Backbone as CSV, one residue per row, in Angstrom:
resi,resn,N_x,N_y,N_z,CA_x,CA_y,CA_z,C_x,C_y,C_z
1,MET,22.887,16.841,7.964,21.687,15.738,8.000,21.236,16.005,9.535
2,THR,20.152,16.334,9.889,19.715,16.341,11.122,18.410,15.435,11.329
3,ILE,18.340,14.644,12.330,17.267,13.894,12.614,16.717,14.250,14.150
4,ASN,15.410,14.250,14.212,14.851,14.577,15.455,13.700,13.808,15.432
5,ILE,12.993,13.652,16.805,11.863,13.018,17.197,11.013,13.799,17.898
6,LYS,9.525,13.668,17.569,8.611,14.727,18.314,7.461,13.755,18.673
7,LYS,6.924,14.086,19.999,5.679,13.054,20.402,4.547,13.828,19.435
8,CYS,3.646,13.138,18.960,2.459,13.372,18.538,1.503,13.916,19.465
9,THR,0.575,14.770,19.161,-0.430,15.351,19.960,-1.771,15.322,19.097
10,LEU,-2.767,15.582,19.666,-4.086,15.732,18.756,-3.882,16.808,17.748
11,GLN,-3.025,17.853,18.029,-2.720,18.862,16.980,-2.263,18.239,15.718
12,ASP,-1.580,17.172,15.770,-0.871,16.405,14.795,-1.693,15.569,13.976
13,LEU,-3.127,15.539,14.417,-3.853,14.550,13.934,-3.883,14.345,12.528
14,HIS,-3.997,15.599,11.543,-3.935,15.531,10.211,-2.813,15.033,9.731
15,THR,-1.887,15.731,10.278,-0.278,15.118,9.609,-0.253,13.880,9.775
16,LEU,-0.614,13.034,10.899,-0.425,11.711,11.283,-1.573,10.932,10.358
17,GLN,-2.518,11.355,9.921,-3.254,10.626,8.909,-2.762,10.720,7.679
18,GLU,-2.014,11.882,7.277,-1.284,11.825,5.954,-0.235,11.053,5.921
19,ILE,0.836,10.799,6.899,1.950,10.026,6.647,1.349,8.489,6.838
20,SER,0.443,8.416,7.688,0.162,6.978,8.013,-0.448,6.564,6.366
21,TYR,-1.454,7.002,5.842,-1.841,6.838,4.583,-0.635,6.640,3.436
22,GLU,0.225,7.582,3.632,1.316,7.629,2.386,2.098,6.269,2.757
23,THR,2.660,6.092,4.059,3.624,5.055,4.111,3.078,3.754,3.939
24,PHE,1.709,3.668,4.544,0.945,2.162,4.266,0.834,2.197,2.813
25,ASN,0.571,2.851,2.106,0.360,2.686,0.656,1.644,2.253,-0.186
26,GLU,2.694,3.103,0.257,4.175,2.882,-0.418,4.303,1.538,0.158
27,THR,4.213,0.992,1.181,4.786,-0.430,1.648,3.995,-1.561,1.252
28,PHE,2.630,-1.353,0.829,1.894,-2.683,0.825,0.903,-2.622,-0.773
29,LYS,0.758,-1.324,-1.234,-0.171,-1.124,-2.487,0.126,-1.993,-3.543
30,ASP,1.486,-2.499,-3.652,2.035,-3.372,-4.875,1.358,-4.920,-4.587
31,GLN,1.356,-5.350,-3.176,1.057,-6.741,-2.988,-0.414,-6.854,-2.652
32,ASN,-1.321,-5.700,-2.589,-2.870,-6.087,-2.105,-3.795,-5.418,-2.962
33,SER,-4.817,-5.749,-3.199,-5.975,-5.230,-3.959,-6.042,-3.967,-3.776
34,PRO,-6.515,-3.044,-4.466,-6.948,-1.552,-4.450,-8.305,-1.413,-3.380
35,GLU,-9.069,-2.527,-3.520,-10.255,-2.530,-2.760,-9.918,-2.837,-1.165
36,ASN,-8.902,-3.838,-0.834,-8.678,-4.141,0.185,-7.674,-3.256,1.018
37,MET,-6.836,-2.230,0.077,-5.970,-1.232,0.649,-6.901,-0.174,0.878
38,THR,-7.826,0.119,0.150,-8.918,1.351,0.615,-9.838,0.890,1.675
39,ALA,-10.244,-0.280,1.854,-11.038,-0.845,3.286,-10.120,-0.595,4.313
40,TYR,-8.795,-0.821,4.432,-7.853,-0.984,5.402,-7.697,0.470,6.004
41,LEU,-7.339,1.207,4.734,-6.864,2.638,5.092,-8.015,3.222,5.704
42,GLU,-9.100,3.199,5.309,-10.525,3.920,5.890,-10.929,3.352,7.265
43,ARG,-10.382,2.171,7.580,-10.838,1.523,8.667,-9.720,2.253,9.735
44,ALA,-8.708,1.698,9.586,-7.457,2.153,10.360,-6.835,3.536,10.598
45,PHE,-7.164,4.568,9.529,-6.607,5.559,9.764,-7.452,6.861,9.519
46,ASN,-8.727,6.378,9.877,-9.619,7.654,9.749,-9.550,8.454,10.945
47,LEU,-9.784,9.891,10.659,-9.699,10.725,12.023,-10.085,10.189,13.291
48,GLU,-11.312,9.662,13.381,-12.155,9.464,14.590,-11.051,8.310,15.117
49,GLN,-10.698,7.219,14.389,-9.927,6.295,15.062,-8.378,6.874,15.311
50,LEU,-8.020,7.629,14.587,-6.663,8.091,15.062,-6.587,8.875,16.208
51,ALA,-7.940,9.657,16.533,-7.923,10.531,17.539,-8.106,9.600,18.854
52,LYS,-8.639,8.727,18.707,-8.923,7.728,19.685,-7.722,7.237,20.202
53,GLU,-6.895,6.781,19.343,-5.425,6.059,19.563,-4.814,7.000,20.182
54,LEU,-4.558,8.487,19.840,-3.792,9.378,20.375,-4.233,9.610,21.602
55,ALA,-5.768,9.639,22.210,-6.184,9.936,23.400,-5.987,8.924,24.456
56,ASN,-5.386,7.525,23.854,-5.323,6.562,24.857,-3.973,6.598,25.520
57,SER,-3.787,6.915,26.849,-2.730,6.944,27.618,-1.646,5.760,27.492
58,SER,-2.055,4.664,27.014,-1.036,3.598,26.964,-0.628,3.505,25.389
59,SER,-0.778,4.610,24.603,-0.328,4.494,23.193,0.435,5.724,23.107
60,GLU,1.450,5.654,22.356,2.237,6.928,21.950,2.536,7.015,20.471
61,PHE,2.515,7.955,19.858,2.988,8.373,18.524,4.117,9.100,18.517
62,PHE,5.076,9.162,17.688,6.314,10.005,17.440,6.464,10.281,16.029
63,PHE,6.752,11.463,15.494,7.024,11.705,14.363,8.777,11.592,14.377
64,VAL,9.195,11.136,13.024,10.686,11.213,13.245,11.013,12.143,11.958
65,TYR,12.090,13.419,12.151,12.028,14.357,11.025,13.498,14.130,10.477
66,TYR,13.650,14.290,9.298,14.856,14.222,8.625,15.150,15.673,8.076
67,ASN,16.061,16.183,8.280,16.373,17.781,7.878,15.222,18.589,7.791
68,HIS,14.399,18.588,9.213,13.198,19.320,9.181,11.840,18.635,8.585
69,GLU,11.959,17.726,7.839,10.587,17.208,7.331,10.139,15.872,7.866
70,VAL,8.886,15.839,7.906,8.480,14.572,8.377,8.874,13.414,7.461
71,ALA,9.571,12.367,8.142,9.927,11.329,7.189,9.324,10.122,7.601
72,GLY,8.830,9.907,8.810,8.239,8.519,9.191,7.661,8.742,10.660
73,TYR,7.095,7.670,10.959,6.440,7.764,12.386,6.494,6.505,13.181
74,LEU,6.103,6.486,14.236,6.097,5.262,15.216,5.078,5.323,16.307
75,LYS,4.218,4.089,16.430,3.279,3.983,17.391,3.807,2.795,18.389
76,VAL,3.788,3.130,19.866,4.001,2.072,20.928,2.799,2.181,21.587
77,ASN,2.616,0.685,22.073,1.762,0.451,23.207,2.123,-0.309,24.188
78,THR,1.404,0.003,25.292,1.672,-0.670,26.555,0.607,-1.218,27.282
79,ASN,0.193,-2.184,28.357,-0.664,-2.389,29.098,-1.683,-2.937,28.152
80,GLU,-3.227,-2.418,28.255,-4.304,-2.943,27.615,-4.519,-2.492,26.122
81,ALA,-3.566,-1.720,25.650,-3.601,-1.075,24.195,-2.638,-2.049,23.432
82,GLN,-2.078,-2.936,24.002,-1.256,-3.725,23.057,-2.379,-4.719,22.312
83,SER,-1.782,-4.811,20.954,-3.016,-5.672,20.123,-3.041,-7.027,20.522
84,GLU,-2.181,-7.721,21.132,-2.330,-8.977,21.677,-2.206,-9.207,23.045
85,GLU,-2.541,-9.828,23.905,-2.435,-10.144,25.308,-0.796,-10.753,25.530
86,MET,0.104,-9.530,25.968,1.412,-9.941,26.090,1.610,-9.469,27.387
87,GLY,0.737,-9.069,28.359,1.240,-8.672,29.619,1.882,-7.459,29.929
88,ASP,1.866,-7.092,31.135,2.346,-5.694,31.634,3.873,-5.542,31.467
89,GLU,4.564,-6.521,31.260,6.050,-6.675,31.273,6.404,-6.297,29.822
90,SER,5.721,-6.218,28.646,5.813,-6.059,27.026,5.542,-4.714,26.680
91,LEU,6.041,-4.200,25.805,6.081,-2.959,25.040,5.794,-3.623,23.415
92,GLU,4.641,-3.006,23.063,4.513,-3.287,21.432,4.845,-2.092,20.695
93,ILE,5.796,-2.654,19.649,5.776,-1.711,18.346,4.584,-1.923,17.542
94,GLU,3.498,-1.194,17.487,2.347,-1.491,16.610,2.702,-0.580,14.870
95,ARG,3.427,0.247,14.922,3.688,0.725,13.770,5.011,1.581,13.716
96,ILE,5.969,1.103,12.644,7.228,1.920,12.441,7.337,2.013,10.791
97,TYR,7.219,2.995,10.589,7.077,3.474,8.919,7.962,4.527,8.691
98,ILE,8.582,4.361,7.723,9.525,5.410,7.121,9.097,5.556,5.673
99,LYS,9.054,7.042,5.210,8.760,7.162,3.579,9.799,6.482,2.854
100,ASN,9.449,6.084,1.640,10.330,5.388,0.477,11.486,6.108,0.667
101,GLN,11.336,7.471,0.336,12.259,8.689,0.109,13.517,8.791,1.046
102,PHE,13.030,8.383,2.412,13.907,8.637,3.502,14.584,7.287,4.135
103,GLN,14.296,6.168,3.591,14.648,4.871,3.892,16.115,4.520,3.482
104,LYS,16.846,4.007,4.270,18.321,3.809,4.233,19.210,4.986,4.816
105,HIS,18.598,5.872,5.588,19.211,6.971,6.006,19.212,6.696,7.922
106,GLY,19.048,5.554,8.165,19.185,5.312,9.927,17.926,5.802,10.639
107,LEU,16.792,6.102,9.804,15.695,6.483,10.629,14.839,5.442,11.313
108,GLY,14.820,4.262,10.955,14.184,3.210,11.499,15.136,2.927,12.591
109,LYS,16.311,2.911,12.700,17.260,2.459,13.832,17.143,3.567,14.850
110,PHE,17.106,4.793,14.434,16.952,6.057,15.323,15.529,5.597,15.847
111,LEU,14.517,5.392,15.267,13.098,5.052,15.890,13.196,3.854,16.954
112,PHE,13.837,2.952,16.584,14.126,1.582,17.325,14.789,1.703,18.758
113,ASN,15.813,2.950,18.550,16.856,3.125,19.776,15.730,3.847,20.595
114,LYS,14.730,4.818,19.996,13.856,5.455,20.941,12.815,4.362,21.859
115,VAL,12.458,3.501,20.961,11.647,2.200,21.647,12.398,1.517,22.858
116,MET,13.857,1.343,22.296,14.477,0.532,23.553,14.728,1.629,24.859
117,GLU,14.740,2.597,24.589,14.968,3.969,25.726,13.567,3.688,26.422
118,MET,12.285,3.783,25.722,11.167,3.978,26.624,11.155,2.450,27.040
119,ALA,11.211,1.380,26.676,10.821,0.199,27.322,11.922,0.028,28.559
120,LEU,13.112,0.431,28.603,13.949,0.225,29.680,13.476,1.465,30.622
121,GLU,13.071,2.568,30.455,12.537,3.407,31.434,11.457,3.052,32.048
122,LEU,10.582,2.061,31.105,9.263,1.673,32.010,9.394,0.279,32.375
123,ASN,10.623,-0.206,32.444,11.253,-1.372,33.147,10.473,-2.608,32.491
124,LYS,10.227,-2.463,30.977,9.898,-3.550,30.386,10.991,-4.733,30.154
125,LYS,10.302,-5.988,30.055,11.192,-7.185,29.764,11.289,-7.557,28.468
126,LYS,10.269,-7.127,27.447,10.245,-7.467,26.204,9.858,-6.541,25.388
127,ILE,9.994,-6.520,24.102,9.545,-5.448,23.118,9.156,-6.508,22.024
128,TRP,7.990,-6.123,21.440,7.368,-7.143,20.349,6.543,-6.490,19.259
129,LEU,6.379,-7.112,18.119,5.645,-6.699,17.261,4.983,-7.717,16.306
130,GLY,4.192,-7.263,15.534,3.608,-8.265,14.169,3.911,-7.653,12.963
131,VAL,4.578,-8.542,12.247,5.241,-7.926,10.804,4.705,-8.962,9.803
132,TRP,3.977,-8.415,8.492,3.581,-9.330,7.698,4.570,-10.173,7.131
133,GLU,4.262,-11.424,6.963,5.309,-12.351,6.606,5.718,-12.188,5.143
134,LYS,5.226,-11.478,4.461,5.777,-10.981,3.100,6.568,-9.701,2.966
135,ASN,6.643,-8.882,4.185,7.302,-7.998,4.348,8.929,-8.222,4.710
136,GLU,9.732,-8.682,3.575,11.103,-9.191,3.812,11.980,-8.039,4.252
137,ASN,11.968,-6.658,3.787,12.704,-5.775,4.337,12.502,-5.709,5.704
138,ALA,11.300,-5.557,6.424,11.083,-5.109,7.933,11.550,-6.466,8.529
139,ILE,11.058,-7.635,8.078,11.776,-8.773,8.861,13.240,-8.991,8.834
140,ALA,14.011,-8.296,7.943,15.584,-8.475,8.046,15.824,-7.345,8.769
141,PHE,15.253,-6.226,8.968,15.414,-5.116,9.666,15.172,-5.528,11.194
142,TYR,14.158,-6.060,11.573,13.962,-6.563,12.722,14.878,-7.625,13.314
143,LYS,15.468,-8.400,12.447,16.257,-9.544,13.016,17.570,-8.895,13.262
144,ARG,17.926,-7.866,12.483,19.221,-7.155,12.735,19.207,-6.231,13.868
145,MET,17.942,-6.184,14.327,17.766,-5.486,15.699,17.813,-6.472,16.775
146,GLY,17.804,-7.733,16.597,17.894,-8.752,17.632,16.488,-9.512,18.045
147,PHE,15.581,-9.263,17.021,14.120,-9.729,17.197,14.162,-11.375,16.757
148,VAL,13.506,-12.095,17.162,13.004,-13.569,16.826,11.813,-13.926,16.603
149,GLN,11.426,-14.724,15.691,9.780,-14.699,15.723,9.469,-15.887,16.677
150,THR,8.310,-15.582,17.366,7.878,-16.195,18.378,6.606,-16.882,18.287
151,GLY,5.953,-16.557,17.004,4.516,-16.901,16.925,4.158,-16.278,15.558
152,ALA,2.450,-16.277,15.378,2.131,-15.836,14.362,0.587,-15.477,14.720
153,HIS,0.155,-14.259,13.954,-1.500,-14.301,14.178,-2.197,-13.623,12.930
154,SER,-3.326,-13.838,12.791,-4.026,-13.274,11.548,-4.049,-11.769,11.485
155,PHE,-4.098,-11.148,10.360,-4.197,-9.622,10.306,-5.176,-9.600,9.127
156,TYR,-6.097,-8.872,8.831,-7.230,-8.560,7.850,-6.814,-7.259,7.231
157,MET,-6.400,-7.534,5.972,-6.335,-6.346,4.557,-7.514,-6.384,4.046
158,GLY,-8.596,-5.506,4.528,-10.032,-5.636,4.020,-10.752,-6.908,4.454
159,ASP,-10.892,-7.832,3.329,-11.714,-9.178,3.579,-10.567,-10.147,3.573
160,GLU,-9.271,-9.970,3.114,-8.394,-10.797,2.897,-7.372,-11.314,4.314
161,GLU,-7.549,-12.580,4.588,-6.683,-13.072,5.884,-5.367,-12.958,5.547
162,GLN,-4.272,-12.380,6.118,-2.967,-12.547,5.865,-2.423,-13.027,7.392
163,VAL,-1.019,-13.365,7.112,-0.341,-13.856,8.473,0.626,-12.684,8.753
164,ASP,0.718,-12.399,10.087,1.856,-11.579,10.672,2.469,-12.288,11.467
165,PHE,3.693,-12.487,11.281,4.754,-12.981,12.170,4.800,-12.182,13.457
166,ILE,4.613,-12.788,14.578,5.181,-11.903,16.155,6.566,-12.332,16.264
167,MET,7.339,-11.053,16.198,8.719,-10.967,16.865,8.879,-10.511,17.845
168,ALA,9.815,-11.096,18.820,9.975,-10.243,19.953,11.684,-10.381,20.357
169,LYS,11.674,-9.248,21.099,13.192,-9.196,21.794,13.319,-9.048,23.320
170,LYS,13.805,-9.908,23.836,13.901,-9.945,25.376,14.902,-8.774,25.646
171,LEU,14.683,-8.076,26.905,15.654,-7.133,27.310,16.344,-7.450,28.679
172,ILE,15.710,-8.495,29.290,16.468,-8.887,30.476,16.645,-10.387,30.611
């Protein structure tokens, strides 16, 4: 078993779109209407949107490979790229997704360790994220990693308003 990580570039745009669609669908399709899923996927993961996010110097994407196959990805934001106003001392995990077939292999923890490394290198004092209140597996994972719920905000899946818990981990 080999696990590797690679920073994404614009050359990875189509692969990023494919894994974004696949992992988001796997994670949320059973709890949301097909119409809302389609609306969200088309808005969040169209090529123009992903290219814009890849070009933002305050956002970074990484692929995680399991035995040389793309198994998941990570998106982190700093500064103004954060989806909520959290200040310059914070780093946001906006997306951390692992394909179903690769879950329970330590890849989420591998990506989380990458985030910790980045946050410490950048002298951040806090890592935070938003997670859907119904995503019990993710919430349990983040709690194991030392996150606590600090608030909530609205997230729109198509035209349906949902609640994301804001979870944070202090580093200092």
